[in-house]
N, C-alpha and C positions, 0 to 999 in steps of 0.2 A: 561247819559244813563237813560231812564225811567225803571220802574220796569217791565213793559210789554216787552220792548226790551230785558232786562236781561233774563226774563223767557223764551221767545221765542228763543232767541239765544242759551241759554244753553241747551234747549230741542233739537233743531236741531243739534247743534255741538256735544253734547254727544251721540245722536242717531247715527250720522255719524261715531263718533269714535268707538262705540261698533259694528256697522254694519260692518266696515272694519276691525277692530281688531279681533272681534269674528269671522268674515268671514275667515280670514286667518287661524285661528285655525281650524275651521271646514274643510277648504280645505285640510289642512295637515293631520288630523286625521281620517276623515270619509271614509269608504269604498265607492267605486264608484265615488270618487272625482278625477279629472284629476291631482290634486296636491297632492295626498296622498303620505306621506312619504317624503315631500319636506324638512322637518327638521327645526331644531331650528333657523337657520339663516333666513329662510323664515318668521317664526313667528315674531322674533325680528324686522326685517326690515319691516314687514307688519304693526306692531304696531306703529313703528315710522312714517311711511307714513300716517297711520290713524290719528295720532296726528296732523301732519302737514296740511293735507287736511281739517280736522275739524276746526282747528284754523284759517286758511286762509278763510274759508267759513263764519265763524261767528264772527271773531274778531271785526268787525265794529259794530256788534249789541250788544254783551254783554261783550266784552273783552276776550272772549273765555277762561274762566277758566277751564271748562269741567271736574273739579275734585274738590271735597270738600277740599282736602288737600291744594290745591293752593288757594282756597277761604279763608280758615282759615289762611294760611300763609300771605296772603295779609291784612287781617283784623287785625292780630296780629302786623304786621309791622306798619300799619297806624292808629290803634286803632279805626277803623270805622266798626262797625258790622251791620250797618243799612240794608244793602242789602244781608246779609249772608243767611237769610231764603229763599229769592227769588232764589238766586243761587243754594242752595242745593235742592230745590223743582224741579227746572228745570233739574238739573243734574240726579236726581234719575228717573224722568219721562222719560227723554231722554235715559238713560241707559236701561230702561225696553223696550222701543219702539225699540231701536237698536238690543237688544237680540231677540226680536219677529221677526224682519226682517231677522236676521240670520237664524232662523228656517224656515221661509217662503222660503228664497232663497235656502236653502239646505234640503228642505222637503224630497225629495226622497232619498238623501244620508243618512239622519237620519233614515228613514224607513229601508233602506238596511242595514245599519250598526247595528241597534238594533234588527233586526230579523235574523242576520247572526248566525248560530249555533256556529261557532268559537268564536264569541264575547260573546254571552250570556252563553256559557259553560265554558269560561275562568275562572280560579281560581281568587279570589279577590286578589288585590295587597296588599303586605305587606307594611304597613304604617310605616316603619322606625324602631324606638325602642320599639314599642309596639307589643304585639303578634297579630297574624292574627285574632284570635278569638275576641280580644278586640278592634281592629281598626274599626273605622267607615267605613262602605262600601259606597264608592262614586260610582255613576253610571258611565258606560263607556263613557258617553258624557259630564259629568259635566265640564270637562276641556274646552269645547267649550265655556261655559258660565262663569265659575268662576275659581279661582285659588285653589291650594291645595299644601301641602307640600310633598316633596319626603321622608323626614325624619321628622316624627311628634314629634318635641321637642318644647313645647310651647314657652319657653323663646327665643330660637333660631329663630323660625319662626316669632315671634313679633319683635325681634331685627332686623332681615333681612329686614322686611317691613319698620321699623323706618328708617334704614340707607339708604335704596333705595330712600324713599320719601324725606328724608332730602336732599340728592343730587339733586333730581328733583326740589324741590321748591326752594332751594338755586340758582340753575341755573336760574329759572324763576325770582327770585327777583334781581339777580345781572346782568343778560344778557338779559332776555326775555321781560321786560315790555315795554309798549308803553309810549309815551311821557306824558300821563296823569297818568301813575303809576297804573292804575286800571284793566289792562289786558295785553294780549300778543301783541307785536308788530310784524311788517312784518319780520324783521330779527330775532327777538325773537322767532318766530314760528319755524324757521328752526333750531335754536340752541337748542330749547327745544325738538324737534323731534329727533335730533341726540343724545341728552341726554337720551332720552327714549330708543333708540337703544343701547346705551352704557350701561345703567343699565340692560337691558334685557340680553346682552351678558355677563356681568361681575357678576351681582348680581341676575339674574333671575333663576338660577338653583335650589336653595333651595325651593322657594315657588311659582315660577311662576310669580313673581313681579307684584302683583296687583297695588301698589303705588297709588291707587285711590279708595276710599271707594264706590263710585257710580258704577264704573266699575265692581266691584265685587258683591256688594250686590243686585243691581238691577237685573243683569242677573241671580243671584242665585234664586231670587224670581221667575223669569220667568221660570226657569228650574223646579222649584217645581210645578208650575201651568200648564205647557204645557203637552198635552196628548201624551207623548213619551212612546212607549212600552219598557219595560225592562229597564227603565232609571236609576233605583236605586235611593239611597237617594241623598239629596242635601247637606249633611255634615254640618249641622247647628252648630255642636259642634265646628267647626273651623271657622265659618263665622265671628266671632267678630274680629279675628285677622287681616284680611285685611281691616277692618273698623277702628279699634282702632289704629293699627300701623301707617298707613298713616296719621291720624289726628295728632298723636303725632309727627310724622316727619315733617309735615307742620308747626306746632307751633315751633318746635325746629329750623327749618331752619330760621324762621322769628326772633327768639331770637339771632341766630348767626349773622344774617344780621344787626339787630339793634345794636349789640355789636361791630361788626368788620367793617361794611361798611357804616352805617348811619352817 
């Protein structure tokens, strides 16, 4: 794979991943959406299908990492870091494009939701074990773009992201890779998609299971930039956790793989 193939493939694949994954969250939470209140099952399966579609679409171009944690995991496993910057750049740009496309697709729903008196007058959400006065106030639509904890305990939130990402990347390394070992294969795409659904159902409750730094950071940047009325803050104090946690989880999964499976 050439650097241009990797870059283009990761842009397209990650944009599709975020468009469909963020799109299902928007469909469930925004007012005037036909899928409003469809629930957590819709979100978890929607993200799983998003992974599967994006991987099948771009696997032949870039190997469809679509996740810096996967890229780091494969690099640690193989000891080859030469293409890592290209993968990360494509993933971040693709994630931002995908988030912008969610805003375009749900423009009317965002406007209706964020100008609704019941939404903008609602009291701020208590963020777990800190007082309401001290808790960072996330906007009422930040969850469409990025993740956040239900209970704000730094070590637990970080551990949850590390554990979930370790499961994901270990599934990629043991079951998901193509014959060349540099990306996801045909059967692997389905296995990894189902793994994402499983992680969402079992480990998604505490933090919203980012398990992908680009998936969280790119859309969070877009949330900060978009002209959304009454959108609130982007919760930058939490933003490092869904970046650092998954990167640690990806490296940890590769270490486990090299010790136990290689």
